[in-house]
ZADO-1210 file (C-alpha; in nm, 4 decimals, padded with zeros to 6 digits):
<atoms>
<atom x="-01.1962" y="-00.9743" z="-02.4268" code="UNK" pos="1"/>
<atom x="-00.9150" y="-01.2386" z="-02.3397" code="UNK" pos="2"/>
<atom x="-00.6482" y="-00.9209" z="-02.3936" code="UNK" pos="3"/>
<atom x="-00.7968" y="-00.7338" z="-02.1085" code="UNK" pos="4"/>
<atom x="-00.8529" y="-01.0290" z="-01.8571" code="UNK" pos="5"/>
<atom x="-00.4841" y="-01.0921" z="-01.9145" code="UNK" pos="6"/>
<atom x="-00.4110" y="-00.7324" z="-01.8594" code="UNK" pos="7"/>
<atom x="-00.6234" y="-00.6933" z="-01.5464" code="UNK" pos="8"/>
<atom x="-00.3821" y="-01.0033" z="-01.3962" code="UNK" pos="9"/>
<atom x="-00.0911" y="-00.8607" z="-01.5076" code="UNK" pos="10"/>
<atom x="-00.1952" y="-00.5328" z="-01.3166" code="UNK" pos="11"/>
<atom x="-00.3343" y="-00.7801" z="-01.0186" code="UNK" pos="12"/>
<atom x="00.0098" y="-00.9226" z="-01.0330" code="UNK" pos="13"/>
<atom x="00.1914" y="-00.6522" z="-00.9735" code="UNK" pos="14"/>
<atom x="-00.0269" y="-00.4831" z="-00.7645" code="UNK" pos="15"/>
<atom x="00.0201" y="-00.7847" z="-00.5368" code="UNK" pos="16"/>
<atom x="00.3632" y="-00.7811" z="-00.5604" code="UNK" pos="17"/>
<atom x="00.5853" y="-00.7202" z="-00.2419" code="UNK" pos="18"/>
<atom x="00.7775" y="-00.3731" z="-00.3388" code="UNK" pos="19"/>
<atom x="01.0920" y="-00.2465" z="-00.1692" code="UNK" pos="20"/>
<atom x="00.8496" y="-00.0258" z="00.0218" code="UNK" pos="21"/>
<atom x="00.6687" y="-00.3297" z="00.1628" code="UNK" pos="22"/>
<atom x="01.0215" y="-00.4860" z="00.2627" code="UNK" pos="23"/>
<atom x="01.1328" y="-00.1352" z="00.4399" code="UNK" pos="24"/>
<atom x="00.7944" y="-00.0743" z="00.5869" code="UNK" pos="25"/>
<atom x="00.8370" y="-00.4520" z="00.7804" code="UNK" pos="26"/>
<atom x="01.1734" y="-00.3938" z="00.8483" code="UNK" pos="27"/>
<atom x="01.0393" y="-00.0504" z="01.0827" code="UNK" pos="28"/>
<atom x="00.7482" y="-00.2536" z="01.1976" code="UNK" pos="29"/>
<atom x="00.9544" y="-00.5077" z="01.3041" code="UNK" pos="30"/>
<atom x="01.2099" y="-00.2819" z="01.4843" code="UNK" pos="31"/>
<atom x="00.9384" y="-00.0501" z="01.6251" code="UNK" pos="32"/>
<atom x="00.7911" y="-00.4067" z="01.7866" code="UNK" pos="33"/>
<atom x="01.0656" y="-00.4760" z="01.9809" code="UNK" pos="34"/>
<atom x="01.1239" y="-00.1444" z="02.1142" code="UNK" pos="35"/>
<atom x="00.7854" y="-00.1932" z="02.2139" code="UNK" pos="36"/>
<atom x="00.8087" y="-00.5453" z="02.3906" code="UNK" pos="37"/>
<atom x="01.1714" y="-00.3969" z="02.5216" code="UNK" pos="38"/>
<atom x="01.0109" y="-00.0505" z="02.6913" code="UNK" pos="39"/>
<atom x="00.7515" y="-00.3111" z="02.8196" code="UNK" pos="40"/>
<atom x="01.0456" y="-00.5483" z="02.9674" code="UNK" pos="41"/>
<atom x="01.2076" y="-00.2627" z="03.1525" code="UNK" pos="42"/>
<atom x="00.9375" y="-00.0890" z="03.2365" code="UNK" pos="43"/>
<atom x="00.7527" y="-00.4105" z="03.4115" code="UNK" pos="44"/>
<atom x="01.1076" y="-00.4956" z="03.5216" code="UNK" pos="45"/>
<atom x="01.1561" y="-00.1470" z="03.6946" code="UNK" pos="46"/>
<atom x="00.7889" y="-00.1128" z="03.8333" code="UNK" pos="47"/>
<atom x="00.8212" y="-00.4566" z="03.9954" code="UNK" pos="48"/>
<atom x="00.4493" y="-00.5471" z="04.1928" code="UNK" pos="49"/>
<atom x="00.2869" y="-00.1744" z="04.1706" code="UNK" pos="50"/>
<atom x="-00.0248" y="-00.1868" z="04.0326" code="UNK" pos="51"/>
<atom x="00.0190" y="-00.1781" z="03.6542" code="UNK" pos="52"/>
<atom x="-00.3261" y="-00.1978" z="03.4976" code="UNK" pos="53"/>
<atom x="-00.3705" y="00.1906" z="03.4016" code="UNK" pos="54"/>
<atom x="00.0132" y="00.2025" z="03.3197" code="UNK" pos="55"/>
<atom x="-00.0296" y="-00.1103" z="03.0276" code="UNK" pos="56"/>
<atom x="-00.3101" y="00.0598" z="02.8897" code="UNK" pos="57"/>
<atom x="-00.1288" y="00.3927" z="02.8596" code="UNK" pos="58"/>
<atom x="00.1570" y="00.2041" z="02.6903" code="UNK" pos="59"/>
<atom x="-00.0503" y="-00.0080" z="02.4557" code="UNK" pos="60"/>
<atom x="-00.2262" y="00.3313" z="02.3191" code="UNK" pos="61"/>
<atom x="00.0558" y="00.5009" z="02.2737" code="UNK" pos="62"/>
<atom x="00.2284" y="00.2317" z="02.0803" code="UNK" pos="63"/>
<atom x="-00.0944" y="00.1395" z="01.8847" code="UNK" pos="64"/>
<atom x="-00.0892" y="00.5242" z="01.8170" code="UNK" pos="65"/>
<atom x="00.2666" y="00.5040" z="01.7185" code="UNK" pos="66"/>
<atom x="00.2938" y="00.2468" z="01.5523" code="UNK" pos="67"/>
<atom x="-00.0521" y="00.3135" z="01.3104" code="UNK" pos="68"/>
<atom x="00.0536" y="00.7240" z="01.2217" code="UNK" pos="69"/>
<atom x="00.4696" y="00.6321" z="01.2571" code="UNK" pos="70"/>
<atom x="00.4661" y="00.3114" z="00.9643" code="UNK" pos="71"/>
<atom x="00.1183" y="00.1291" z="00.9015" code="UNK" pos="72"/>
<atom x="-00.0453" y="00.4972" z="00.7662" code="UNK" pos="73"/>
<atom x="00.2418" y="00.6284" z="00.5563" code="UNK" pos="74"/>
<atom x="00.2939" y="00.2700" z="00.4019" code="UNK" pos="75"/>
<atom x="-00.0693" y="00.2400" z="00.3556" code="UNK" pos="76"/>
<atom x="-00.0380" y="00.5850" z="00.2129" code="UNK" pos="77"/>
<atom x="00.2119" y="00.5186" z="00.0008" code="UNK" pos="78"/>
<atom x="00.1185" y="00.1464" z="-00.1172" code="UNK" pos="79"/>
<atom x="-00.1865" y="00.3339" z="-00.2620" code="UNK" pos="80"/>
<atom x="-00.0029" y="00.5999" z="-00.4749" code="UNK" pos="81"/>
<atom x="00.2288" y="00.2869" z="-00.6317" code="UNK" pos="82"/>
<atom x="-00.1213" y="00.1611" z="-00.7425" code="UNK" pos="83"/>
<atom x="-00.2413" y="00.4891" z="-00.8626" code="UNK" pos="84"/>
<atom x="00.0396" y="00.5230" z="-01.0643" code="UNK" pos="85"/>
<atom x="00.0490" y="00.1370" z="-01.1823" code="UNK" pos="86"/>
<atom x="-00.3526" y="00.1540" z="-01.2762" code="UNK" pos="87"/>
<atom x="-00.3040" y="00.4784" z="-01.4376" code="UNK" pos="88"/>
<atom x="-00.0383" y="00.3210" z="-01.6741" code="UNK" pos="89"/>
<atom x="-00.2531" y="00.0196" z="-01.7468" code="UNK" pos="90"/>
<atom x="-00.5235" y="00.2745" z="-01.8442" code="UNK" pos="91"/>
<atom x="-00.2991" y="00.5028" z="-02.0703" code="UNK" pos="92"/>
<atom x="-00.1493" y="00.1672" z="-02.2283" code="UNK" pos="93"/>
<atom x="-00.4822" y="00.0340" z="-02.3621" code="UNK" pos="94"/>
<atom x="-00.6160" y="00.3405" z="-02.4301" code="UNK" pos="95"/>
<atom x="-00.3073" y="00.3913" z="-02.7032" code="UNK" pos="96"/>
<atom x="-00.3804" y="-00.0372" z="-02.7918" code="UNK" pos="97"/>
<atom x="-00.7530" y="00.0870" z="-02.8767" code="UNK" pos="98"/>
<atom x="-00.7119" y="00.4189" z="-03.0592" code="UNK" pos="99"/>
<atom x="-00.3850" y="00.2331" z="-03.3009" code="UNK" pos="100"/>
<atom x="-00.6687" y="-00.0245" z="-03.3513" code="UNK" pos="101"/>
<atom x="-00.9243" y="00.1933" z="-03.4652" code="UNK" pos="102"/>
<atom x="-00.6852" y="00.4302" z="-03.6821" code="UNK" pos="103"/>
<atom x="-00.7527" y="00.2222" z="-03.9858" code="UNK" pos="104"/>
<atom x="-01.1597" y="00.3475" z="-03.9335" code="UNK" pos="105"/>
<atom x="-01.0652" y="00.6713" z="-03.9035" code="UNK" pos="106"/>
<atom x="-01.0522" y="00.7871" z="-04.2542" code="UNK" pos="107"/>
<atom x="-01.4703" y="00.6634" z="-04.2769" code="UNK" pos="108"/>
<atom x="-01.5872" y="00.8636" z="-03.9643" code="UNK" pos="109"/>
<atom x="-01.4201" y="01.1796" z="-04.0688" code="UNK" pos="110"/>
<atom x="-01.6514" y="01.4637" z="-04.1636" code="UNK" pos="111"/>
<atom x="-01.9619" y="01.2152" z="-04.0657" code="UNK" pos="112"/>
<atom x="-02.2047" y="01.4043" z="-03.8500" code="UNK" pos="113"/>
<atom x="-02.2704" y="01.1880" z="-03.5071" code="UNK" pos="114"/>
</atoms>
């Protein structure tokens, strides 16, 4: 039981560790948010005192859509694929370890009907 707990802890540590993908996604997110703030500031200066309620709502909606589809969704997809690969690798390792433990008993079970 302790080996399962420790392998689970190792797997969780691998999955929670920031990867290069996380750092790149964070860089894109910061650049995207900087661009959104810059465009918003330029739009505010260009429009001046004109009615802006609808414009800001459209701008915020498109910015959220662009952030979600351009940065958050691809990052989440890649992160989930990374997690799936790590889990599959851990399962394969555990299965191989169990097969090696059961090898000495295999001679006793050959020819038996279950």
